[in-house]
Structure formats: C-alpha cells, structure tokens
Legacy VTK file of the C-alpha trace (Angstrom):
# vtk DataFile Version 3.0
C-alpha trace
ASCII
DATASET POLYDATA
POINTS 482 float
-0.025 -0.076 0.025
2.828 2.287 0.823
4.431 1.668 -2.584
1.154 2.326 -4.448
0.752 5.720 -2.423
4.286 6.697 -3.271
3.737 6.066 -7.060
0.448 8.065 -6.945
2.123 10.904 -5.220
4.982 10.816 -7.977
2.407 10.798 -10.648
0.547 13.710 -9.185
3.793 15.767 -8.760
4.577 15.145 -12.503
1.128 16.070 -13.474
1.396 19.117 -11.346
4.613 20.303 -12.975
3.150 19.847 -16.301
0.248 22.090 -15.573
2.501 25.037 -14.590
1.165 28.244 -16.446
2.654 29.409 -19.475
3.224 33.267 -19.360
3.449 35.712 -21.939
6.226 38.320 -22.165
4.175 41.094 -20.617
3.161 38.898 -17.778
6.631 38.337 -16.189
9.041 40.518 -14.078
11.883 39.611 -16.502
11.554 38.057 -19.858
13.600 34.969 -21.049
16.449 35.765 -23.229
19.344 33.781 -24.974
22.288 33.404 -22.644
24.943 35.901 -24.232
22.153 38.099 -25.666
20.157 38.023 -28.835
23.160 38.629 -31.143
24.457 35.392 -30.347
21.124 33.467 -31.061
21.280 35.119 -34.504
24.555 33.979 -35.102
23.538 30.305 -33.775
20.798 30.163 -36.344
22.644 31.536 -39.295
25.480 29.144 -38.673
23.255 26.106 -38.284
20.551 26.614 -40.873
21.029 24.495 -43.957
18.912 24.857 -47.106
17.796 21.906 -49.109
19.626 21.731 -52.377
16.285 22.694 -54.150
15.643 25.845 -52.059
19.221 26.747 -52.559
19.117 26.262 -56.165
16.226 28.755 -56.350
17.970 31.356 -54.330
14.941 31.497 -51.764
15.124 33.724 -48.771
12.647 34.881 -46.053
11.281 34.325 -42.763
9.588 31.466 -40.956
7.792 32.479 -37.678
8.123 30.001 -34.804
7.217 29.735 -31.197
8.075 27.613 -28.245
8.004 27.428 -24.612
11.009 28.303 -22.389
11.006 26.041 -19.427
12.440 27.066 -16.012
15.622 25.101 -16.579
16.250 27.024 -19.790
15.387 24.305 -22.449
12.818 24.916 -24.948
9.585 22.779 -25.622
6.429 22.876 -27.721
8.173 24.354 -30.809
5.562 25.043 -33.442
5.295 26.793 -36.799
3.245 30.102 -36.790
3.938 31.162 -40.403
5.147 29.336 -43.192
7.811 30.032 -45.904
7.830 26.528 -47.748
7.689 23.071 -46.326
11.493 22.265 -46.461
12.574 25.546 -45.056
9.717 25.294 -42.416
11.078 22.024 -41.315
14.629 23.126 -41.094
13.564 26.223 -39.059
11.677 24.171 -36.549
14.743 21.774 -36.330
17.425 24.420 -35.491
15.150 26.567 -33.279
14.125 23.456 -31.464
17.806 22.589 -30.536
18.772 25.904 -28.987
18.537 25.147 -25.291
20.706 27.859 -23.744
17.847 30.457 -22.534
17.870 32.374 -19.537
14.428 31.701 -18.069
11.761 34.238 -17.307
11.313 35.451 -13.756
8.204 36.150 -11.863
7.878 36.891 -8.104
11.719 35.810 -7.711
11.313 32.290 -9.221
11.916 30.845 -12.834
8.764 30.330 -14.672
7.733 29.025 -18.261
7.295 31.543 -21.021
6.082 31.481 -24.456
8.448 33.017 -27.119
7.955 33.798 -30.709
10.953 34.350 -33.136
11.432 34.854 -36.801
13.843 32.561 -38.290
15.493 34.194 -41.265
16.842 32.437 -44.506
19.148 34.737 -46.345
18.864 34.781 -50.131
21.689 33.208 -52.187
22.595 33.387 -55.925
20.380 30.730 -57.637
21.978 28.070 -59.814
20.524 25.266 -62.164
19.515 22.110 -60.444
18.141 19.278 -62.418
17.965 15.307 -62.127
20.145 15.594 -59.089
23.146 17.561 -60.701
24.000 21.172 -59.784
25.584 23.446 -62.376
27.885 26.401 -61.644
28.985 28.943 -64.043
32.357 30.847 -64.106
33.988 33.717 -65.981
37.361 34.033 -67.444
38.557 35.187 -63.970
37.127 31.849 -62.428
34.889 33.757 -60.377
31.339 32.195 -60.105
28.612 34.270 -62.122
24.847 33.895 -62.739
25.202 35.274 -66.249
25.229 32.320 -68.430
25.862 34.436 -71.489
28.983 35.820 -69.997
30.412 32.522 -68.694
33.413 30.752 -69.948
33.457 27.603 -67.922
30.691 25.496 -66.241
30.893 22.798 -63.548
28.466 20.004 -63.229
28.441 18.122 -59.857
25.946 15.409 -58.879
24.763 15.957 -55.496
22.340 14.540 -52.779
19.491 16.421 -51.319
21.804 18.506 -48.734
24.406 19.288 -51.504
26.942 16.743 -50.696
28.714 15.374 -53.947
27.794 11.756 -54.969
29.525 11.395 -58.267
32.213 12.633 -60.535
32.454 16.389 -61.454
32.576 17.503 -65.102
34.062 20.680 -66.016
33.179 22.327 -69.610
34.696 25.267 -71.442
32.520 27.254 -73.961
33.857 27.035 -77.525
31.980 29.165 -79.869
28.354 28.074 -79.215
29.116 24.614 -77.748
30.287 23.481 -74.280
33.217 21.126 -74.484
34.219 19.020 -71.741
37.786 19.620 -70.616
38.174 17.743 -67.387
36.613 15.088 -65.125
37.350 15.128 -61.319
36.694 11.670 -59.907
34.674 11.602 -56.596
37.051 10.581 -53.947
35.835 8.489 -51.266
38.466 7.978 -48.688
37.653 5.444 -46.073
39.003 5.918 -42.590
41.326 3.223 -41.308
39.783 3.303 -37.857
36.570 4.966 -36.930
37.605 7.155 -33.803
34.624 7.321 -31.291
35.450 10.935 -30.753
35.655 12.293 -34.267
33.197 9.574 -35.692
34.682 10.042 -39.257
34.338 6.934 -41.373
34.563 8.320 -44.761
35.788 11.703 -46.214
34.218 12.638 -49.736
35.390 15.228 -51.938
37.619 16.048 -55.001
41.400 16.492 -55.514
42.881 19.301 -57.657
45.482 18.833 -60.353
48.236 18.759 -57.737
46.313 15.792 -55.852
45.251 17.802 -52.948
41.678 18.440 -51.653
39.881 21.303 -53.138
36.766 23.339 -52.439
34.430 21.651 -49.821
35.388 18.273 -48.519
32.876 16.281 -46.304
33.314 13.892 -43.416
30.719 11.337 -42.971
29.838 8.999 -40.194
29.334 5.216 -40.847
25.496 5.908 -41.030
26.036 8.837 -43.641
25.452 11.591 -41.079
27.382 14.740 -41.699
30.281 14.922 -39.110
32.293 17.793 -40.636
33.176 19.771 -43.685
36.280 21.644 -44.692
36.670 24.525 -47.160
40.149 24.163 -49.001
41.280 27.549 -50.280
44.928 27.056 -50.917
47.089 27.437 -49.004
44.506 27.745 -46.255
41.616 25.409 -44.908
38.537 26.428 -42.994
37.006 23.341 -40.817
33.336 23.060 -39.640
32.679 20.261 -37.056
29.201 18.902 -35.956
27.822 17.733 -32.790
26.102 14.239 -32.734
22.838 16.134 -32.581
23.444 17.986 -35.987
24.415 21.354 -34.577
27.644 22.963 -35.511
30.543 22.297 -32.841
33.068 24.576 -34.337
33.243 26.684 -37.297
36.302 28.727 -38.988
36.503 31.470 -41.646
38.716 33.926 -42.928
38.757 37.365 -41.066
41.027 40.201 -42.037
43.655 37.690 -43.176
43.413 35.439 -40.278
41.333 32.470 -39.245
38.433 33.082 -36.776
37.058 30.123 -35.109
33.812 30.058 -33.064
32.654 26.999 -30.970
29.377 25.962 -29.303
28.309 23.521 -26.712
25.734 20.910 -27.894
22.712 22.822 -26.263
23.561 25.887 -28.513
25.447 27.998 -25.784
28.337 29.771 -27.474
31.738 28.377 -26.145
34.516 30.389 -27.469
35.632 32.962 -30.117
39.341 32.766 -30.992
41.932 33.584 -33.567
43.962 30.700 -34.899
47.410 30.788 -36.087
48.446 27.934 -38.618
48.404 24.367 -37.661
50.540 21.482 -36.034
49.926 17.871 -36.518
46.545 18.819 -38.288
45.242 20.819 -35.096
45.052 24.516 -35.230
47.094 26.436 -32.616
45.540 29.246 -30.600
46.753 32.699 -31.269
44.362 34.784 -29.441
41.260 33.906 -27.339
38.585 36.902 -27.496
35.813 35.341 -25.465
34.959 32.026 -23.531
31.809 30.958 -21.993
31.024 27.816 -19.664
28.217 25.505 -20.635
25.889 27.161 -18.241
26.469 30.667 -19.843
29.101 32.177 -17.425
31.327 34.569 -19.472
34.788 33.805 -18.030
37.101 35.376 -20.752
35.835 38.851 -21.796
37.445 40.802 -24.601
40.578 38.586 -24.183
41.142 38.837 -20.530
40.089 36.423 -17.682
40.745 33.034 -16.149
39.244 29.870 -17.528
38.875 26.139 -17.051
38.649 24.204 -20.457
37.501 20.632 -20.909
37.565 18.455 -23.762
37.753 14.597 -24.616
41.022 13.223 -25.717
42.484 9.752 -26.376
44.400 8.335 -23.360
48.296 8.378 -23.687
48.471 4.926 -22.126
45.226 3.262 -23.510
44.249 4.343 -27.057
41.040 2.537 -26.726
39.821 4.879 -24.155
38.402 8.583 -24.262
39.301 10.558 -21.177
38.465 14.097 -19.936
41.346 16.552 -20.680
41.215 19.772 -18.260
43.179 22.795 -18.744
43.376 25.789 -16.464
45.001 29.293 -16.780
44.536 32.919 -17.445
44.297 35.081 -20.588
45.526 38.641 -20.798
44.761 40.618 -23.990
43.886 37.175 -25.615
47.142 35.670 -24.839
48.253 33.009 -22.232
49.710 34.641 -19.093
51.312 33.096 -16.028
50.762 29.526 -14.863
48.738 27.058 -17.093
48.132 23.360 -16.125
46.660 20.438 -18.027
45.859 17.055 -17.044
44.205 13.993 -18.397
41.714 12.357 -15.976
43.239 9.000 -16.006
46.678 10.532 -15.009
48.197 9.484 -18.477
49.452 13.029 -19.297
49.862 16.376 -17.582
51.704 19.581 -17.915
52.553 22.913 -16.178
53.736 25.952 -18.203
54.611 29.349 -17.372
53.894 32.271 -20.037
54.412 35.905 -20.383
52.002 37.554 -22.864
51.601 34.392 -25.042
55.450 33.440 -25.139
56.356 30.273 -23.188
58.849 30.747 -20.561
59.297 27.267 -19.476
57.360 23.912 -19.256
57.294 20.685 -17.616
55.225 17.558 -18.875
54.888 14.029 -17.765
53.529 11.133 -19.768
52.409 7.962 -17.742
55.101 6.811 -15.252
57.909 8.312 -17.325
60.158 11.003 -15.898
58.807 14.562 -16.399
60.635 16.318 -19.202
61.291 20.212 -19.347
61.026 22.311 -22.402
61.053 25.927 -23.576
59.507 25.399 -27.100
55.965 24.016 -27.244
56.259 22.160 -30.492
58.644 21.752 -33.479
57.925 20.225 -36.882
59.804 17.330 -38.143
63.107 18.231 -39.793
65.590 16.689 -42.310
69.231 17.156 -41.781
70.140 20.398 -43.237
66.625 21.536 -43.404
64.882 22.218 -46.660
68.110 22.708 -48.664
69.382 19.390 -47.218
66.240 17.453 -48.129
66.461 19.096 -51.687
70.058 17.795 -52.210
68.948 14.402 -50.688
66.336 14.187 -53.445
68.667 15.310 -56.206
71.327 12.840 -55.358
69.001 9.836 -55.183
66.325 10.577 -57.604
66.618 8.282 -60.910
64.271 9.041 -63.826
62.615 5.655 -64.983
63.846 4.754 -68.444
60.352 3.645 -69.457
58.892 7.021 -68.416
61.586 8.825 -70.308
60.839 6.907 -73.567
57.028 7.745 -73.022
57.517 11.359 -72.372
55.986 11.112 -69.051
56.668 13.917 -66.649
55.006 15.890 -63.933
54.811 16.283 -59.933
54.201 13.363 -57.676
52.892 14.187 -54.075
53.879 11.462 -51.517
52.169 11.679 -48.092
53.828 9.862 -45.031
54.090 10.067 -41.363
57.417 10.948 -39.657
57.384 8.589 -36.476
58.731 9.464 -33.206
62.205 7.641 -33.820
62.671 9.522 -37.168
61.547 6.641 -39.344
58.655 6.890 -41.801
55.506 5.021 -42.325
51.961 5.273 -43.726
53.090 6.125 -47.247
50.613 7.222 -49.730
50.568 8.644 -53.242
48.298 11.628 -53.158
49.061 12.675 -56.769
50.204 10.323 -59.491
52.032 10.665 -62.684
52.400 7.090 -63.835
53.367 3.685 -62.206
56.997 3.756 -62.495
57.547 7.396 -61.689
55.253 7.015 -58.745
57.390 4.036 -57.585
60.456 5.983 -57.941
59.017 8.869 -55.876
58.063 6.238 -53.089
61.643 4.620 -53.157
63.386 7.949 -52.653
61.088 9.048 -49.844
61.346 5.673 -48.252
65.285 5.829 -48.408
64.998 8.878 -46.181
63.460 6.919 -43.499
65.477 7.035 -40.228
67.170 10.349 -41.122
64.571 12.664 -39.981
64.531 14.504 -36.650
61.022 13.777 -35.362
58.323 16.346 -34.524
58.330 17.522 -30.804
55.317 18.519 -28.730
55.784 19.509 -25.050
59.125 17.967 -24.980
58.214 14.504 -26.303
58.391 13.239 -29.838
55.109 12.898 -31.732
53.979 11.441 -35.083
53.477 14.175 -37.695
51.952 13.765 -41.208
54.111 15.211 -43.925
53.391 15.929 -47.637
56.357 15.862 -50.082
56.324 17.065 -53.668
58.773 15.468 -56.179
59.074 16.972 -59.730
60.009 14.833 -62.712
60.948 16.967 -65.672
62.326 15.915 -68.991
65.055 18.103 -70.576
66.142 18.409 -74.176
LINES 1 483
482 0 1 2 3 4 5 6 7 8 9 10 11 12 13 14 15 16 17 18 19 20 21 22 23 24 25 26 27 28 29 30 31 32 33 34 35 36 37 38 39 40 41 42 43 44 45 46 47 48 49 50 51 52 53 54 55 56 57 58 59 60 61 62 63 64 65 66 67 68 69 70 71 72 73 74 75 76 77 78 79 80 81 82 83 84 85 86 87 88 89 90 91 92 93 94 95 96 97 98 99 100 101 102 103 104 105 106 107 108 109 110 111 112 113 114 115 116 117 118 119 120 121 122 123 124 125 126 127 128 129 130 131 132 133 134 135 136 137 138 139 140 141 142 143 144 145 146 147 148 149 150 151 152 153 154 155 156 157 158 159 160 161 162 163 164 165 166 167 168 169 170 171 172 173 174 175 176 177 178 179 180 181 182 183 184 185 186 187 188 189 190 191 192 193 194 195 196 197 198 199 200 201 202 203 204 205 206 207 208 209 210 211 212 213 214 215 216 217 218 219 220 221 222 223 224 225 226 227 228 229 230 231 232 233 234 235 236 237 238 239 240 241 242 243 244 245 246 247 248 249 250 251 252 253 254 255 256 257 258 259 260 261 262 263 264 265 266 267 268 269 270 271 272 273 274 275 276 277 278 279 280 281 282 283 284 285 286 287 288 289 290 291 292 293 294 295 296 297 298 299 300 301 302 303 304 305 306 307 308 309 310 311 312 313 314 315 316 317 318 319 320 321 322 323 324 325 326 327 328 329 330 331 332 333 334 335 336 337 338 339 340 341 342 343 344 345 346 347 348 349 350 351 352 353 354 355 356 357 358 359 360 361 362 363 364 365 366 367 368 369 370 371 372 373 374 375 376 377 378 379 380 381 382 383 384 385 386 387 388 389 390 391 392 393 394 395 396 397 398 399 400 401 402 403 404 405 406 407 408 409 410 411 412 413 414 415 416 417 418 419 420 421 422 423 424 425 426 427 428 429 430 431 432 433 434 435 436 437 438 439 440 441 442 443 444 445 446 447 448 449 450 451 452 453 454 455 456 457 458 459 460 461 462 463 464 465 466 467 468 469 470 471 472 473 474 475 476 477 478 479 480 481
C-alpha cells in the first residue's frame, strides 16, 4: 500500500509540474533571453540553418515564424510553426530553433517560470543556380569567379549532389567554345575510408575532389558510418577552414577567414556559445590558438571577456596509455589581451598526461610535462615540426642525389609532379606512405623509393618535450629536358 501511495504521489507531482502556467512576455517580471544576448542567437541560427539543395538552387530567402515555450531550466519545448515560408525551410527552421536550449528563463515573483516565445527565423537569399536530375551546375567567368550570367560564362561545372548538396558522383568541367560546351576535365569523386573509426571524431569516410596537384579542393565532407555529416572543410590553397558538428546535428566549431586570419567560433551541444578565438596555422593537423577573445562555460558564465579572464577548459582526448579510451582533458589558466599569461596546467583524468607551463603575454617561458610513469621532461618550446638534416636545402640535395628518372617514363615522355604523403614517426623513421598525386606507375614507384630511402634520417616532431607522429606531404618533380 505504501508503494502504491508513493507511486500515485509521484504521478501527481509530475502532472502538477506539467500544469504550470505558460506566461506571455508582458506577464513576467523579467523576460526570457538567450544566454549571451540576442546577437548570439542570431549567429547560432545563421550558422546552423541548412537549405535543401532545391531551395538553395532557387535562391529562396525569407522568414519562418516559430514559437516555443522556454522552461524554468532554460530548455525549449512545444516548438511550433506560426507562419510558413515553404515546407522544406519550415522543417529546417523548426529543427534548428528546437535545438537551441541555452535560454535564461523568465522570472516572476523571484522564481523561474515558463514563458512562451515567438521568433522569426530568417533564411538569407543566395545566388540561384541550375539544379536538375540531381545535378548542380555552376558557371564561371574567365577570371574563374562564379557568375549567374550564363551568356558571359566561359566555364561550367556540373556536380551530382544529394538533397543536402553533398557530392555523390564525378564532377565534369566544360569550356565554352563558340556556341558549344566542350568537356575539358573530369574530377573523380574521392571516397577516402578511415582506417579506424574514432569514437571521438566519428569520421568513417571523407568525400570530395582532388585538384590537379592531388590535394583536396573546395568543400570536402566527413561522414559517419551511417552517412551523417560529421564535418566539412573548405580548402582555399594554402588555407583550410573546417566546420565540425555535434552528434545532434548542431555546429560544434566553425572557422572562416577574417582580415587575413582564421577566426574560429565554437558552441556546446545545447547551442550555448563556447569560444571565439583567432587561430595561427596548424601543427599535426590541429589549429594552434593565437588569441582567445571570449569564452563561456556550458551554463553561460562569461569567463574570458574581450581577451582577459581565467578559465577552465575541458575536452575529450584519447588516453596516452590506453588508445582505446577517451578521457576528460582539463586545462586551467589565465588570458591577458587574448594571450596566455602566468601559470597554465593541463591533465588527463586517467593521469596518463599532464603539464605545467609559465607564459608571459603568450610566449612560453618554461614547461614541464609527464606522460604515464615516465620522468617529467622540461622544455622552452611548445612544438617543433619534423626536420630533415640540413633543413629544406638538405632535403633538396638528398632528393637530387637519389632520384633516378625511370627509363620507360623517359621513352614515353612522361613528366609531372608526384605528391607523397607519409608520417614521420617518433624515432625518425617513416610510415603510412601514400601517393596523393600520381604521374605514372614507374614514376610513382621511384618517388616512393626515394622517400622511403630517407626513413630514419629525420628529426621527429616535438610536442611538449616529447616526440610525436606528424603527417608530412612531399612534392617530387620529374621534368624531361632536351
């Protein structure tokens, strides 16, 4: 009987919670607002809204009016459509608005209450383009800039895409000659399978196109094993601008060019803005921080304001001692004018790695790190790229002394640039060889032979005093002379 009574009381309590009144804006003492301010909600929406390929091809823009109820804990419920634009964009507006759960709740009589909100979700207009039978067509002038004036176009690019605009077939490139379009190039769709699907990155396949140098070009997409979009990267040589997604489909991090530098903005899975920073280059395929402008906690506390403040930063990393485990990595320190200042510490939750570093306006003064049970190492430089003896001039001499032009390639008049990818391991040996850009079978094999001959001669990359594996791309030119 006591059990039945407790159960009935529980049901009554839940029902009572569900019956809490929903207030309108003018009925509360302080209205609900997005944490960080309305401007950050606008940025969130514009970053996450994705048009269908059909809507994008038509250049459609406009407003979808939606409403929802912000609960006392700051998440949103009962998201509904009030004013339609078109069905596909209506669905997208409801999806994205319903995933923003970083609200400061309304207050009435000193307590948090439910409040109904209405908001216009805006889709910006874009330049339209032809889309028919699953193929997108883009036109370009002689300057290779995109144009909507077909009569003035010199080139056109035809790309098979899915409903979200992700390529799913070979790209054909045409040049206008007189009154006809003549095919001048075919870019094969590259589907690069991941050797191992990391539970953190979730990347199972990378899809995109290589340029004539055998390198990724334009947008390249990372997909999970179920086809879900995990990330995409815009390649504009020599820079790359990546975007990563949370498992719920929201953007986790996005980078773009800003006055000649890379600005990166990141968000928590609930839509709360996390960090705005400027990045400086990359090391081992990870961007380095140049300046942190702002940082917020998951519950909306603004810890770093205009470049100054103390923060605690948590992320998931692969354990140093057990690669099968993901552990929490916690870093603590202070920023001054966007630069690291005084003592910074970092530690993996399983104790497999930790560091202490002293900074003066972003410049490392000294550092000490430990990995597992090893003795701590000290350092004054955070990271160093792999280096061949004698630097680039030494590497050039080594290639020149060892490269041999294959006789069959000479007879066939074959020439061009081979790009070989490899990893410089922690002992200076090389592994994971891959030809990214091919010329011919014999020329490719000669390029690989010379690269492999350099194995063991490299000085490995260093990160926090310890050797690390670093990916490296090497171009080798084969040129015939009279």
